[in-house]
C-alpha positions in Angstrom: -0.1 0.0 0.0 1.3 3.5 -0.9 2.4 5.8 2.0 -0.4 8.1 2.7 1.3 11.9 3.2 -0.6 14.0 5.8 -1.1 17.7 4.8 -2.2 19.4 8.2 -1.1 22.9 7.8 -1.1 25.4 5.0 2.8 25.7 5.5 3.7 22.2 4.6 1.2 22.5 1.5 2.7 25.7 0.6 6.2 24.1 0.5 5.1 21.2 -1.4 3.9 23.5 -4.2 6.9 25.9 -4.0 5.1 29.0 -2.9 5.5 31.6 -0.2 3.2 31.6 2.9 1.4 34.8 3.2 -1.0 33.7 6.1 -0.5 30.6 8.5 -3.9 29.5 8.0 -5.2 30.1 4.5 -3.6 30.0 1.0 -4.7 31.1 -2.6 -2.7 29.6 -5.6 -2.3 30.3 -9.0 -1.6 26.8 -10.1 0.3 28.0 -13.1 2.9 29.4 -10.8 3.2 26.4 -8.4 4.9 23.3 -8.5 2.7 20.3 -9.6 1.5 17.7 -6.5 3.7 14.8 -6.5 2.1 11.3 -7.5 1.5 10.4 -4.0 -1.8 9.7 -1.9 -2.5 12.7 0.5 -4.5 12.9 3.6 -5.9 16.3 4.0 -6.2 18.2 7.3 -7.6 21.4 5.4 -10.5 22.6 3.6 -9.4 22.7 -0.3 -11.2 24.0 -3.1 -9.7 23.4 -6.6 -10.8 25.6 -9.9 -9.5 23.6 -12.9 -9.4 25.9 -15.9 -7.9 23.3 -18.5 -8.3 19.7 -18.9 -5.6 18.1 -17.1 -4.3 15.0 -15.5 -6.2 12.2 -13.7 -6.9 12.5 -10.0 -8.1 9.7 -7.8 -10.3 10.9 -5.1 -11.5 8.4 -2.6 -12.0 5.1 -4.8 -12.9 6.9 -7.9 -10.8 8.4 -10.9 -11.7 11.7 -12.5 -10.6 13.6 -15.4 -11.1 17.4 -14.8 -12.5 19.4 -17.5 -12.7 23.0 -18.1 -14.4 25.1 -15.4 -14.7 22.5 -12.7 -14.8 23.2 -9.1 -13.8 20.2 -6.4 -14.2 20.4 -2.9 -12.0 18.8 -0.1 -12.7 18.4 3.6 -10.4 17.7 6.3 -10.4 13.8 6.7 -10.6 13.1 3.2 -7.9 11.5 1.0 -6.9 12.4 -2.4 -4.2 10.8 -4.7 -2.5 12.2 -7.5 -2.0 9.2 -10.2 1.6 8.5 -11.6 2.9 9.2 -14.9 0.8 12.0 -15.7 3.0 15.2 -16.6 0.2 17.6 -17.1 -1.5 17.9 -13.7 -2.8 21.4 -12.8 -1.2 23.4 -15.7 -3.7 26.3 -14.9 -6.2 27.0 -12.4 -6.4 28.1 -8.7 -6.6 26.5 -5.4 -8.1 28.1 -2.2 -6.9 26.1 1.0 -7.8 26.9 4.5 -7.2 25.3 8.2 -10.3 24.6 10.4 -8.9 26.9 12.9 -9.2 29.9 10.5 -13.0 29.8 10.8 -13.4 28.9 14.6 -15.6 31.2 16.2 -16.9 32.9 13.2 -20.4 32.8 11.6 -18.8 30.4 8.7 -17.4 28.2 11.3 -21.1 27.4 13.0 -22.3 26.3 9.8 -19.7 25.1 7.7 -21.2 21.4 7.8 -24.1 22.8 6.0 -22.3 23.0 2.6 -22.9 19.3 1.8 -20.9 19.5 -1.4 -17.6 19.0 0.5 -18.9 15.4 0.9 -19.6 14.9 -2.7 -17.8 12.5 -4.7 -15.3 13.8 -7.3 -17.7 12.6 -10.1 -20.4 15.1 -8.5 -18.0 18.2 -9.1 -19.3 21.8 -9.9 -19.2 22.6 -13.7 -19.3 26.2 -14.3 -20.5 28.6 -16.8 -17.8 31.5 -17.7 -19.9 34.1 -15.7 -19.9 31.7 -12.6 -16.2 31.1 -13.2 -15.6 35.0 -13.0 -17.4 35.2 -9.8 -15.3 32.5 -8.2 -12.1 34.1 -9.4 -13.4 37.6 -7.8 -14.2 35.6 -4.3 -10.6 34.3 -4.5 -9.2 37.6 -5.3 -11.0 39.2 -2.4 -9.7 36.4 0.0 -6.1 37.0 -1.5 -6.3 40.8 -0.9 -6.9 40.2 2.7 -4.3 37.5 3.2 -1.5 39.8 1.4 -2.5 42.8 4.2 -1.1 42.9 7.5 -2.9 40.7 10.0 -5.3 43.2 12.1 -8.3 42.6 14.3 -10.6 42.5 11.4 -8.6 40.3 9.0 -10.0 37.1 10.4 -13.6 38.0 10.2 -13.3 39.5 6.6 -11.4 36.6 5.3 -14.1 34.1 6.8 -16.7 36.4 5.2 -15.6 36.2 1.9 -15.3 32.4 2.0 -18.8 32.2 3.3 -19.8 34.4 0.3 -17.9 32.0 -2.3 -19.5 29.1 -0.7 -22.9 30.7 -0.8 -22.5 31.4 -4.6 -21.5 27.6 -5.0 -24.6 26.5 -3.4 -26.5 28.6 -6.0 -24.6 27.1 -8.8 -24.9 23.5 -7.6 -28.8 24.2 -7.7 -28.5 25.4 -11.2 -26.5 22.2 -12.2 -29.1 20.0 -10.6 -31.6 21.6 -12.8 -29.9 22.3 -16.0 -27.1 19.6 -16.6 -27.8 16.9 -18.6 -26.2 13.9 -17.3 -26.9 10.5 -15.7 -28.7 12.1 -12.7 -31.6 12.8 -15.1 -34.6 10.9 -14.1 -33.3 10.5 -10.4 -36.8 10.4 -9.0 -38.0 7.7 -11.2 -34.8 5.7 -10.7 -35.5 6.1 -7.1 -38.8 4.9 -7.0 -38.0 2.1 -9.0 -35.4 0.8 -6.8 -37.9 1.2 -3.7 -40.8 -0.9 -5.7 -37.9 -3.8 -6.3 -36.8 -3.4 -2.5 -40.4 -4.2 -1.5 -41.0 -6.7 -3.9 -38.1 -8.8 -2.6 -37.1 -10.2 0.6 -34.6 -7.4 1.4 -37.0 -5.7 4.0 -36.9 -8.9 6.0 -33.1 -9.4 5.6 -31.7 -5.9 5.6 -34.5 -3.8 7.1 -35.8 -0.4 6.1 -34.0 1.2 3.0 -31.6 3.7 4.0 -30.6 6.9 2.2 -27.1 5.7 1.8 -28.3 2.2 0.6 -30.3 4.0 -2.3 -27.4 6.3 -3.2 -25.3 3.4 -3.8 -27.7 1.6 -5.9 -27.7 5.0 -8.0 -24.0 5.4 -7.9 -24.3 8.7 -6.3 -22.9 9.8 -2.7 -25.4 10.2 0.1 -25.0 13.9 0.3 -25.4 14.7 -3.6 -28.5 12.3 -4.0 -30.3 13.8 -0.8 -29.6 17.3 -2.3 -30.8 16.2 -5.7 -34.0 14.8 -4.2 -34.7 17.8 -2.2 -34.3 20.1 -4.9 -36.6 17.9 -7.2 -39.6 17.3 -4.9 -39.1 19.5 -1.7 -38.7 16.8 0.6 -35.8 14.8 1.8 -34.9 11.3 0.7 -35.7 9.8 4.1 -39.4 11.5 4.3 -39.8 10.1 0.7 -38.9 6.5 1.8 -41.2 7.0 4.7 -43.8 7.8 2.7 -43.5 5.0 0.2 -43.4 2.6 3.3 -46.6 4.1 4.6 -48.3 3.5 1.2 -47.1 0.0 1.4 -48.4 -0.5 4.6 -51.7 0.7 4.1 -52.3 -2.0 1.6 -50.8 -4.5 3.7 -52.9 -3.6 6.7 -55.9 -5.3 5.1 -54.0 -8.8 5.0 -56.3 -9.4 8.1 -54.6 -12.9 8.6 -51.4 -11.1 9.6 -51.0 -9.0 12.9 -49.6 -5.8 12.8 -46.3 -6.8 14.3 -45.8 -9.3 11.3 -46.7 -6.6 8.7 -44.1 -4.4 10.5 -41.4 -6.9 10.4 -42.4 -7.5 6.7 -41.8 -4.0 5.9 -38.4 -4.0 7.3 -38.9 -2.2 11.1 -36.8 -3.9 13.7 -39.5 -3.2 16.3 -43.4 -3.0 15.8 -43.6 -0.1 18.2 -41.4 2.0 15.6 -43.9 1.2 12.6 -46.9 2.3 14.9 -45.1 5.4 15.8 -44.3 6.5 12.1 -47.6 5.3 10.8 -49.4 7.5 13.3 -47.1 10.3 12.7 -48.0 10.2 8.9 -51.6 8.9 8.8 -52.9 10.4 12.2 -54.0 7.1 13.5 -52.5 3.9 14.6 -52.3 0.8 12.0 -55.0 -1.1 13.9 -57.3 2.1 14.2 -56.6 2.5 10.4 -57.6 -1.3 9.8 -60.5 -1.0 12.0 -61.6 2.0 10.4 -61.6 0.8 6.9 
């Protein structure tokens, strides 16, 4: 197994890329002026965002390979692993990178909700693809951060840098919403495929053997990361993937409740509930009455 190199601080990253450290907790790099990353595997202790402006070499991110195309943003969070593939000499010929240590945003508004930006947990094949106007907005945000970095550190620096990063991430949220709607890719028809997976699940013995279908299981079946899948569904129908699964389960339950030779407990187990009382609680929450009351009423 290849050695995994830890990148836990901005100075170590800058040294590897051959650039000067202007601020101990953040760096903005013009990749055309930096050394290429060596063909190794890295464990990031930093947040990193890469803007690729030209097609370039192959990157391995988690278990997947991906060839970056023009105008692509990729997000890396602390704790994630990224590897540069060997025998690739054209990696990162042009583009920008923004890296910052988690300590930079501690105590700021951004630090309190950085986890809300779910695209840091997307797979690399779910990267953000930018229009030219969007790319210019990204570069403008990077320039504002760089301007603050290059000034002498004062009592305003941390707030202004964090605020500009937050502005950039908010724009990225908007751009992803646009991508969910407009991009013609394998995610098209995701809701129909989701419905088909659930129908197949409840036509099999999986509920008895596995339990209730989880959001992560459905995402795996669709070859999507859990967060990307969840955000797609929320954008498509306005409710979470978990809520959709629960609604589907209740619809199936309403049919099976009329199999009067089976107890409510047996039906609960068939639907994948570990405990019948969990089924009763969810049914009452969604329908307004218990399964037994529903059976007797109808």
